[in-house]
C-alpha positions, 0 to 999 in steps of 0.5 A: 548387508547379510548373505540373504539380502545379497542373494535376494538383490542379485535375483531381483537384478537378474530377473529384471524385477529391480526396475520397479524399485529404481527411481524414475529420473525422467524430467517431467517438468519438460512436458509442461507448456513453454510459457510455464517453463518461462514463468519458472525461470522468471522467478530466478533472482540472478544470472548465476541461477539462470546459468545453473538451470541451463546446464541441467540438460540439453533441453533446459539449455534450449529453454533458457536460450528461448527465455524471452526476459533478458535482465542485464543488471551489472550490480547483480552480476558483479555481486555474483562474480565477487561471491564466486570462489573462481572469480573473487580475485578478479578486478572490477575492470575484468568483471566489467569486460565479462559483463559486456561479453555476457550481454553481447553473447546472450542477446545474440544467441536469443536473436539468432533463434527463429520464431522467437519474440522478446518480451522484456529487455532490462539493462542497468549498468554504468558506462566508463568507455565509448566502446561500451556504448557501441555494445549497448547500441548493437544489443538494443538494435537487435532486441528492438527488431525482435518485437520487445514489449517491455524495455527498461534502460537505466544507465549512468555515465562517468563524468568523462562521458556525456549522458547516454543517448538512445539510438534512433531505432527506438522511435520505430519500436511499434511493439513496445507496451512499456518503456522506462528510461532512467538517466539517459537522453532521448534520440535527437530532437530532430528525430522526434517528429510525429510522423517518425515516432511509432509508439503505436502500442505503448501503454506505459511511459516512465521518464526519470532524470531525462532532459526534456523540453515542451516540444519533446513532451508534446510530440512524444505523448502525441505519438502514443495514442494508447498511453494509459500511464505516464510518469515524469520524475526529476526531469528538467529543461521545461517550464510547461507540461502539456498533454493534449488529446489523450483519450486513453490516459488514466494515471499521471505522476509528475515530480517537479522542481521550482521551474515548472510553472504550468500544467495543461492536461486534456485527458477526459478519462484520467482519474488519478493525478500524483504531484510531488513538489520536490522544492516546496515552491508551491503548486503550478497553475493548472488547466485540467478542465477537460479531465471530467473523471479526475477523482483522485489527487495525491499532492506532496509538497506545499500547495499553498503560499496564502491561507486561502490558496488550498481552497482555490487550488482544489477548485481545479478538481470539481469532482474530486473524491479522494485527496492525499495531502502531504505537507512539509514539516515547515508548512508556511501557514499555521492553519489548513482550511479545506472546502469541498462538497465532492470529497469523500476520503481525505488523507493528511500527513502534517504536523499541524495540530487538530485545532489548526485543521478546518474541514468543510466537506459534508460528504467526507467518509474518511479522514486519515490523519498521520501527523507528519510528512511521510512521503508514502501512501497509507495501505490501500486496505486502510483506505477502502474499509467501508465504515465512515471513520476518522483514523488518527495516528499522531507522530509524537506522544499524546497528553491530556491537552491532545485529548481536549483538542481531539474532543473539540475536533470531533464536535466540528466533524459530527459525521464520524461515528468510528474513531481509530487511534494509533498512539504513543504515551508515556508517564507524564500522562498519568498525572495530567489525565486527572486534570481532565476531570475539571474540564466540563465536557460531555463524552462524544457519542461514537459507535466504535473506538479502536485503540492500537498502541504504538508505544505504551509499555507500562500498565499505568500508562495504558490505564491512563490512555483508556481513561482519557479516551473514555473522558473524550468519547462514549463508544458503544464498542471499544476495541483494544488491538495488538501490541499490548504491554509486555506485563504479567497476568495481574497487570493484564487483568487490571487493564481489562477490569478497569476498562470494563468498569469505566464503560459501565460507569458511563451508562447512568440509565438502565441496566447495561451489560458488557459483552467481551469478544476475544479475537486472535490474529494468528488463529483467526478464532473469535470467542464471546463472553457474556461477563467479565469473570468468564473472560478472566478465567480464560485470559490468554497468557500470550497477549500478542496478536490478540484483540479485545472488543467490549460491546455495550448491551442495553439491558432491561429496565428495572420497572416491569409489567407482565405481558402474556404473549405467544412464542412466535411473537416473543421470538420476533420481538427478541429478534428485533431487539438483538439486531438493534443492540448489535449482538448478532451480525446476521439474521442466522446468529440472531435466530440462534440467540433468540432460540437460546434465550426466549424462554428466559423473558416473560415480561417487558416494561 
C-alpha cells in the first residue's frame, strides 16, 4: 500500500468516516419469527450441523435449545462421530455411551424450559443393555408430558434382550397426532382398556413388526376417534383384522402374511385401501359393505386361486373407480378376467401377455400395463392425465408377434383413442417386421400414438419399430419422445424422413399434409414446421430431450368448384376447418391461422 493510500486510510479512521466502509456484522436472521428459525434448523441433516449452529452465538444456542424437533438416530450419530478426526478412534461401545448421554442431555435441557412444547420426537436405535432401556423410558416420559405431537419409535434389541415394550405413559398422550412404532411392543394388554387409552387427537397410526391380536386392534383403533390414516405392516399374532365405527378413517394400508383370514372395516368415509399379500396365499375374505366411498384399491399379490375369483373379489368394491393390481411373476392362472361397470383407471403389473387379459369395463378411461410385478406405484402424474388412453410398458423386448397381439387387444378395447408405448427392441425385429405384411389386418384408428424408446440403440431397429407401429395403428398424431438413438445427422434424418413418408402412405384418399412440431424439454420451446424440408434445415444436433410430433392435416380435395363468398364467411369457414383438423389448440391461435391464410383460398369442392 502506497504512502498516499496509508494517509487517506488514517484520516478516515480519525474522522470516524470509516464506519460506512465497515461490514455490518449484525445477525439479522435473529429478527425472524421463531417458527421460521425452527424451520431453518429442520433442514439440517445431522446432529453435527445442529451443534455447529448452536455455537454461533448465545442467541443461536437459545434457538437450538428451544427447537421442538428432537431427532435421535443412532446410525446418523455414529457416522458423524466416525467421520470426525477427534472421535474416529473411539470404539462402538464408547460411541454408544456418547449417544445415550446426548439423548439424555438434549431431552432434559429441552424439557426444563418454560412454555415450550415438543412437536416431534424421533428415536431410532439399537438396544444392547438393560440400562439403555431405562434411559429411553425416562426420555419418553419427559417428552410425552411436553405435549409432543409426532412420535416415531424404531428400536431393535439384541437377541439377548426381549423386544422393547413401550411404557404405559404412552396411553395418556392425548396431544399425539401421529404415532409410528417399529419393532416394539405396545404397553401391556391389560393397560389397553378403552377407558384408559386417550389418543383423542391421533390422526395417523403406523405399526410395523408389532405383535398384535384381534382385541388389541379393536381397542387401539376405538381409542382414536379422529384417526384418518392407519398402516399395519408385517404385524403378527392375529387372524382377523377388525375396525368398527370409524367416521374419520380415510386410508388404510395392510401388509399381511398367510395367517390373515378376514378383514372387517366399518368406515363410511374411507376412500383408499392398500393390501399387500407378502406370501401370495390369496386374498382374505372381506366385509367392507359400509365403506360407501371406497373408490381406490391397490392390491399386491395373488388375489385369485380360481379363474373367476378376481371378478368375485371385485364384488367387494361395488363403486371402485381406481384399481392397481400387482400380480406375482408366477401367477396361478393363465388368464385374467375382470368385470366392473364403475372402474375408470386400471393399473396392471404382470407378466401376462395381452391376449391373456380380458377386461369388461365400459367406463374405463385408463389402462396402464407395466408388464411385470414392480411393488411400486406409477407416477401420480401418469395416472391423472385427462386423456382416455392405454399405457403399455412391456418388460422385455418386443417383436412382430407382440404387435399382432397388441392389434388384437385394441379391437377388444375400442374406447381407447390414445396409445402410449415405452418399449425396447433389438435386431431380430428388423427381419420379422416384414412378416407383418402378409397378415391381413387394417391399422387401428387412433387419435395419437406416443413412442418413448426404452432401449432402441440402432437406426434400423428404430425404423422397424415405427414400421410395426404404423402396421398396427393409423394415428392422427404420432409423437416420438426422448431417448432417441445416439446416431449422426444422417441416421437421424433417415428416421424422420421414413416416418414422414409412412404416414403419407397411410392416407390413400385426398391430399394430406404433415405438420411437424418440435418440442424441447430443457427450454420448453415449441417450433412448428409445415413441411419436411423446412424441418430438416433446422434439425437439432442435440437430440436428447427432444420430442417430435407428426400431425396429419386433411388437405383440399382435387376436384374444385368456384364459390364466391365474402371475407367474413371465409374466415368463419376456415376457423371451423382449422379447429376440426386440430391445427390450433385454442380459438386465438385459430384466428391467427385464418388471418394468415384466408386469402389463399378462393374455392372449395
